[in-house]
C-alpha positions in Angstrom: 210.9 209.0 28.4 213.8 209.6 25.9 215.7 206.6 27.3 213.1 204.3 25.9 212.4 206.0 22.6 214.5 203.5 20.6 213.7 200.7 23.0 213.6 197.0 22.1 210.8 196.7 24.6 207.4 196.0 23.0 203.8 195.1 23.7 201.1 193.6 21.5 197.7 193.2 23.0 194.0 192.8 22.7 191.4 193.8 25.4 187.7 194.2 26.1 187.8 197.9 24.9 188.9 197.1 21.4 188.5 193.4 20.8 185.1 191.5 20.5 184.7 188.8 23.1 184.5 186.1 20.4 188.1 187.0 19.2 189.4 187.4 22.8 188.3 183.8 23.5 190.2 182.6 20.5 193.3 184.6 21.5 193.4 183.3 25.1 196.4 181.3 26.3 195.9 178.5 28.9 199.0 178.0 31.1 200.4 175.2 28.9 199.9 177.3 25.8 201.7 180.2 27.5 204.9 178.2 27.8 204.6 176.8 24.3 204.1 180.2 22.8 207.0 181.8 24.7 209.4 179.0 23.9 208.4 179.1 20.2 208.9 182.9 20.0 212.3 182.7 21.6 213.3 179.7 19.5 212.4 181.6 16.3 214.4 184.6 17.6 211.4 186.9 17.7 211.8 187.7 21.4 214.8 187.6 23.7 212.4 187.7 26.6 208.7 187.4 26.9 205.7 187.4 29.3 202.1 186.7 28.3 199.2 188.0 30.3 196.0 186.2 29.4 192.7 186.8 31.2 189.0 186.8 30.2 189.4 190.6 29.4 192.8 190.7 27.8 195.7 188.9 26.0 199.0 190.8 26.0 202.5 189.8 24.9 205.3 191.8 26.5 208.8 191.2 25.1 212.3 192.3 24.3 213.0 192.2 20.6 215.0 189.1 19.5 218.0 188.8 17.3 216.1 187.3 14.4 213.9 190.4 13.9 216.5 192.1 11.7 214.8 194.8 9.7 211.3 193.3 10.2 208.7 195.3 12.0 208.7 193.7 15.4 205.0 194.3 16.0 204.1 192.7 12.6 206.4 189.7 13.4 204.8 189.1 16.8 201.3 189.6 15.6 201.9 187.2 12.6 203.2 184.6 15.1 200.1 185.0 17.3 197.8 184.6 14.3 199.7 181.5 13.2 199.8 180.1 16.7 196.0 180.3 17.2 195.1 179.6 13.6 193.4 183.0 13.1 193.6 185.1 9.9 196.3 187.8 10.5 194.0 190.5 9.2 191.5 189.6 11.8 194.1 189.7 14.5 195.6 193.0 13.3 192.3 194.8 13.1 191.5 195.1 16.8 194.7 195.1 18.8 197.0 197.7 20.2 200.8 198.1 20.0 203.1 200.0 22.4 206.9 200.2 22.7 209.3 201.6 25.2 207.9 203.9 27.9 204.3 203.5 26.6 204.5 199.7 27.0 205.9 200.2 30.5 203.2 202.7 31.4 200.5 200.4 30.1 201.7 197.4 32.2 201.8 199.6 35.3 198.2 200.7 34.6 197.1 197.1 34.2 198.7 196.0 37.5 197.2 199.0 39.3 193.7 198.1 38.0 193.4 201.3 35.9 192.8 199.3 32.7 190.3 196.9 34.3 186.7 196.7 33.3 185.9 197.1 37.0 188.1 200.1 37.9 190.6 199.2 40.6 189.7 195.5 40.8 192.1 193.4 42.9 192.1 190.2 40.8 194.3 191.6 38.1 197.5 192.0 40.2 197.3 188.2 41.0 197.0 187.5 37.3 200.0 189.7 36.5 202.0 187.9 39.2 200.9 184.5 37.8 201.9 185.5 34.2 205.3 186.5 35.5 205.7 183.2 37.4 204.8 181.2 34.3 207.2 183.1 32.1 210.0 182.9 34.7 209.4 179.1 35.1 209.7 178.8 31.3 213.0 180.6 31.4 211.5 183.4 29.3 212.5 186.4 31.5 215.9 187.9 32.0 217.1 191.2 33.4 214.6 193.6 31.6 211.3 191.8 32.1 212.3 190.6 35.5 212.8 194.1 36.6 209.8 195.4 34.7 207.3 193.0 36.2 208.7 193.4 39.7 208.2 197.1 39.2 204.6 196.5 38.0 203.8 194.4 41.1 205.3 197.0 43.4 203.3 199.7 41.7 200.0 197.8 41.9 200.6 197.2 45.7 201.4 200.9 46.2 198.3 202.1 44.4 196.2 199.7 46.5 197.8 200.6 49.8 198.2 204.4 49.3 194.9 205.2 47.6 191.3 204.3 47.9 191.1 202.9 44.4 190.3 199.4 45.5 188.8 199.9 49.0 185.1 200.2 48.0 183.6 197.2 46.2 181.7 197.9 42.9 180.6 194.3 42.0 177.2 193.1 43.4 178.8 190.2 45.3 181.4 192.6 46.7 178.9 195.1 47.8 176.8 192.3 49.4 179.9 191.2 51.3 180.6 194.7 52.5 177.0 195.0 53.7 177.3 191.7 55.5 180.3 192.9 57.3 178.5 196.1 58.3 175.6 194.1 59.6 177.9 191.8 61.7 181.4 193.3 62.2 182.7 189.9 62.9 181.3 187.4 60.4 183.4 184.5 61.7 180.8 182.9 64.0 177.8 183.9 61.8 175.8 181.3 59.9 175.4 181.9 56.1 172.9 180.1 53.9 173.7 180.5 50.1 171.0 179.6 47.6 172.4 178.8 44.2 175.8 177.6 43.0 176.3 179.7 39.9 178.9 182.4 39.2 177.5 185.1 41.5 176.9 182.7 44.3 180.5 181.3 43.8 182.1 184.7 44.0 180.2 185.5 47.2 181.2 182.1 48.6 184.9 182.8 47.8 184.6 186.2 49.5 183.2 184.6 52.6 185.9 182.0 52.8 188.6 184.6 52.3 187.2 186.6 55.2 187.2 183.7 57.5 183.5 182.7 57.6 183.3 179.2 59.3 179.6 178.4 59.0 178.5 178.3 55.4 175.7 176.1 53.9 175.0 176.0 50.2 171.7 174.8 48.7 171.2 174.3 45.0 168.6 172.4 42.9 171.5 170.3 41.6 173.3 168.9 44.7 176.5 168.1 42.7 176.9 171.8 42.0 176.7 172.6 45.7 179.1 169.9 46.6 181.6 171.2 43.9 181.4 174.7 45.5 181.9 173.3 49.0 185.0 171.3 48.3 187.2 173.7 50.3 184.7 174.8 52.9 181.1 174.8 53.9 178.4 172.2 53.7 176.3 171.3 50.6 172.5 170.9 51.2 169.8 169.2 49.2 167.4 171.9 47.9 164.6 170.2 49.9 166.3 171.2 53.1 166.0 175.0 52.4 162.9 175.6 54.6 164.3 173.6 57.6 167.7 175.3 57.5 166.4 178.8 57.0 165.6 179.4 60.7 169.3 178.6 61.6 170.8 181.2 59.3 171.9 184.7 60.2 172.3 185.9 56.6 170.6 184.4 53.6 172.2 185.1 50.2 170.1 184.1 47.2 171.5 184.1 43.6 169.6 181.5 41.6 168.2 181.7 38.1 164.7 181.0 39.2 161.9 183.2 37.6 159.8 183.0 40.7 160.7 183.7 44.4 162.5 180.7 46.0 161.8 182.2 49.5 158.1 183.0 49.9 156.5 185.2 52.4 155.0 182.2 54.2 158.4 180.3 54.4 160.0 183.4 55.8 157.2 183.9 58.3 157.6 180.4 59.6 161.4 180.8 59.9 161.0 184.1 61.8 158.7 182.5 64.3 161.2 179.8 65.0 164.0 182.5 65.5 162.0 184.1 68.4 162.9 187.7 67.6 166.4 187.1 66.3 167.0 189.2 63.2 167.4 187.6 59.8 169.0 189.3 56.8 168.3 188.5 53.2 170.6 189.6 50.4 168.8 189.0 47.2 171.3 188.9 44.3 168.9 187.3 41.8 167.4 188.8 38.7 164.4 188.3 38.7 164.0 188.5 42.5 164.6 185.4 44.5 163.0 186.7 47.7 159.4 187.9 48.0 159.7 191.6 48.6 156.9 191.6 51.2 159.3 189.8 53.6 160.8 193.2 54.5 157.5 193.9 56.3 158.1 191.1 58.8 159.4 192.0 62.2 163.2 191.6 62.4 163.5 190.6 58.7 165.7 192.8 56.7 165.8 192.5 52.9 168.3 194.1 50.4 167.7 193.5 46.7 169.9 194.0 43.7 168.5 197.6 43.2 169.7 198.5 46.7 173.1 197.0 46.1 173.4 198.7 42.7 172.9 202.1 44.3 175.7 201.4 46.7 177.9 200.1 43.9 177.4 203.3 41.8 178.3 205.5 44.8 181.5 203.3 45.2 182.3 203.7 41.5 182.1 207.5 41.9 184.4 207.3 44.9 186.9 205.2 43.0 187.0 207.7 40.2 188.3 210.3 42.6 191.3 208.1 43.4 192.5 208.0 39.8 194.6 211.2 40.1 196.6 210.0 43.2 197.0 206.6 41.5 198.5 208.2 38.4 201.0 210.2 40.5 202.3 206.9 42.0 202.4 205.3 38.6 204.4 208.1 37.0 206.9 208.1 39.9 207.5 204.4 39.5 207.6 204.7 35.7 210.4 207.3 35.9 212.4 205.1 38.2 212.2 202.2 35.7 213.0 204.5 32.8 216.1 205.7 34.6 217.3 202.2 35.3 216.5 201.1 31.7 218.3 204.1 30.3 221.4 203.2 32.2 221.5 199.8 30.4 222.2 201.5 27.1 225.7 200.8 25.7 227.0 204.3 25.8 226.0 205.2 29.4 227.2 201.8 30.7 230.6 202.0 28.9 231.0 205.7 30.0 230.2 204.8 33.6 232.6 201.8 33.6 235.4 203.9 32.2 234.7 206.6 34.7 234.9 204.0 37.5 238.2 202.6 36.4 239.7 206.1 35.9 238.5 207.1 39.4 240.3 204.0 40.8 243.4 204.8 38.9 243.5 208.4 40.1 242.7 207.5 43.7 244.8 204.4 44.2 247.7 205.0 41.7 248.3 208.6 40.8 248.1 209.8 44.4 250.5 207.2 45.5 252.8 208.1 42.6 252.9 211.7 43.7 254.3 210.7 47.0 257.3 209.0 45.4 259.6 212.0 45.3 262.7 209.9 44.4 261.1 209.3 40.9 261.8 212.0 38.4 258.8 214.0 37.1 259.5 212.7 33.6 259.5 209.1 34.7 256.3 209.7 36.7 254.6 210.9 33.6 255.7 207.8 31.7 254.3 205.7 34.5 250.9 207.6 34.4 250.7 207.0 30.6 251.4 203.3 31.2 248.6 203.1 33.8 246.2 204.9 31.4 247.1 202.4 28.7 246.6 199.5 31.1 243.1 200.8 32.0 242.2 201.1 28.3 243.4 197.5 27.7 241.4 196.2 30.6 238.2 197.9 29.3 238.6 196.9 25.7 237.1 193.4 25.9 234.1 194.1 28.1 233.4 197.2 26.0 233.4 195.3 22.8 231.4 192.4 24.4 228.6 194.9 25.1 228.8 196.9 21.9 229.1 194.1 19.4 226.5 191.7 20.9 223.8 191.4 18.1 221.0 190.1 20.4 219.3 193.1 22.0 218.2 191.1 25.0 221.6 189.6 25.6 223.2 193.1 25.2 220.9 194.4 27.9 221.8 191.4 30.1 225.5 192.2 29.7 225.0 195.8 30.5 223.1 194.9 33.6 225.8 192.5 34.7 228.5 195.0 34.3 226.6 197.6 36.2 226.0 195.1 39.0 229.5 193.7 39.2 231.2 197.1 39.2 228.5 198.8 41.4 228.0 201.5 38.8 224.5 202.4 40.0 225.7 202.6 43.6 228.4 205.0 42.5 225.9 207.1 40.6 223.7 207.5 43.7 226.6 208.4 45.8 
């Protein structure tokens, strides 16, 4: 971690653990505000590079310290900007955030992308949000060598954790558990008929899961038809609420997630539907609180009912299983962290200049001195003079690129130049060989 101790890399953030939801809402950055904030911070010289991750659970600014920071505390400068940008008193913004620099900032981002910092441990949505944050910043011209490499590393780490551990395999949200149960009931859900009652958040999440898994026959009934039609813009068919009883016999799985305080599917309605199905099973996934489905329906032949309490038990077991995967996930994270630290450490001025000088001296020794030794007709004293001339020439060739790196006042541009030198002269390839 020593390579990042004096790092210009920094992170200022606010999340669900430390920041009240009311303040998180005020600190949120819609996409157009992300571009505006990044451009402003770069224009003011606060950041040489920047990426903003903004979700319902967190707002985080990752950056490389800019040239205008001078002796100012970079965390104070960025926090002051954020408070000013959102029109929030700085004391209020300062009181509930967190600050990391160098390796700790890198580690935190890798944890975020891996789902280890999510409210729902291991959730999949965050990696897409990290990718979108990187895309927005790149599109705004706010990323260069360091944050480009860092966010690529974060996305790679998130993918590895998900593919090499079980951290994200077992769902822990009620809609996710319901979806898993549906796939256990019918291994292939593609031809099955789904009837969703309700068009709120829970119903919408389940609907999206169905579409993502290739379900073709989805009907949505809601008391407000416009809400159903909004949900079914991409797929499915919106139904008037009055059609519920007539469509029920045609469904294989009924998912209910309404705000009704009384059952929307009564025992008699279900009995009539079962009679029309002539022995074909019908599954009810009741996601409503209070219950949307009369619990006595489970007593009917070939009717199977799973309520929220049943799904909560499964979700809790899955949470416990996910907890067991934290250790393997952290091993992957530390491995990827050390790889980034090694790369970043090589960008420092001294290691880069040293590696460049070593490369040039190696070429001089291999391609010049060895050939010179074969020229027996040249006196030893003259050969020594030629060697000294070659050494002087190497120093002259290196003087300008060395000064261009050392004397660049902008930390971000200095890192860019170091990265360019390492790439152009294949210094890292040489190091691996």
